[in-house]
N, C-alpha and C positions, 0 to 999 in steps of 0.2 A: 877218153878214147880219142876224141878229136885232137886234143893237145899232143898225145903220143904220136898220132899219125902226122900231125903238122911237124913234129920234131924228127920225122923220118922213121919212126918205129912202127911196129905192128903189135896188135894185141890179139892174142889167141883166146877165143871164147870157148867155153866148154860146150860139149854136144847138148843139144836140147832134146829132152825125152819126148816132147810133144811139140815139134816145130810148127805144126799147123795152128796150134792155139796162139803162138806168138804172131803168126801171119794174120790170124783173125783179129787180134788186138790191134795190130798195126793198121789193118784195113778199116776197122770201125773207128779207130782213133783211141789214143791212150786215155783221153778224158774229154769232157765237154767244156765249153766256155760258159762261165756263169757271170752274173753281174759283179761278183766280188772276186773274180779270178777263176782259175781252173777248178772243176769239180768232177767227181767220179762219174763214170757213165751211168745213166739211169737205166732201170729195167726197161722202160719204154723205148729208150734209144737203142738199146741192145736188141730188143725184140724186133724193132723196125728194121734195123740193119740186117738181122738174120733173115727176116722175111723177104726183104728186098734183094738179098743175096741168094735166095733160094735154099737156105740152110735150115735144118732142123737141129738145133743144139740140144744135146742131152742136158739134163738138169745140172750135173756136175760141171759140164763145160761152161754153162751159163754162170754158175757160181764162181768158177775159177776166173773167168773174164772180169766179172764184177769185182772180185777180190783183188785182182791184179791192177785194175783201174784205181781202186781205193788206195792201194799201197803206193801207186805212182803219185797220186795227188798228195797223200800224206807225206811222202818223201820230199815233194816240191816245197811244202810248207814247213818242213821240220827245222830248217836253219837258214835264215836269209843270207848268211855270210858264206855258205857253201853251196855249190851246185848239187842237184839231186843225186848225182852219182858219187858224191863224197869228196874228200880232200884230194885235189889234183896231184899233190905231192906223193900220195900213196898209190896212185894209179900206175906208177911205173914199177911197183913191186908185184910181180906175178902171183906171189902167195896171197897178198891182200885181195887182188882181183879174183883169184880162184875162190877164196873164202866167201867173198860177197856174192859172187854169182851162184855158188852152191847154196847159200842161204835163200836167195831169191827163188831159185829153181825148186828147192825143197819145199818152200811154202806153196808154190804152185802145184807141186806133185801130190800134196797131201790129199786133195779130193780124189785124185786118180787112185792112190793107194787104198783109200777107204772104199771106193767103188769096186776095185779088184778084190778086196777082202770080203765085201758083201757078196759078190758073185761066187767066190770060192766057198763061202759058207752055205750057199744055196745048193751046191752040188752034192 
């Protein structure tokens, strides 16, 4: 995204279904610093952040934030030759960007879908 913007282009991002979760993750931090490099947010760190922020996270929100942090750190370590967002050459292809963002957002939405299904079955 940075390279595209440096080249004068713009990158349209898909609508987030839960933008507040993305804001939470940015606020708490995508990961922690460990002795051996980045590591996913610990439960303790996430609980401390939520308490300090005056928030009461639902269980599914807590799991979604932890899962997103783990996915971010896993992507960081997946290939030392590529940045975590993938091959910069394909970032200019809107279809590739759309597909990758859809995959990321779908993985974050699964806990929401399960929670909604559980609520509907209780009705």
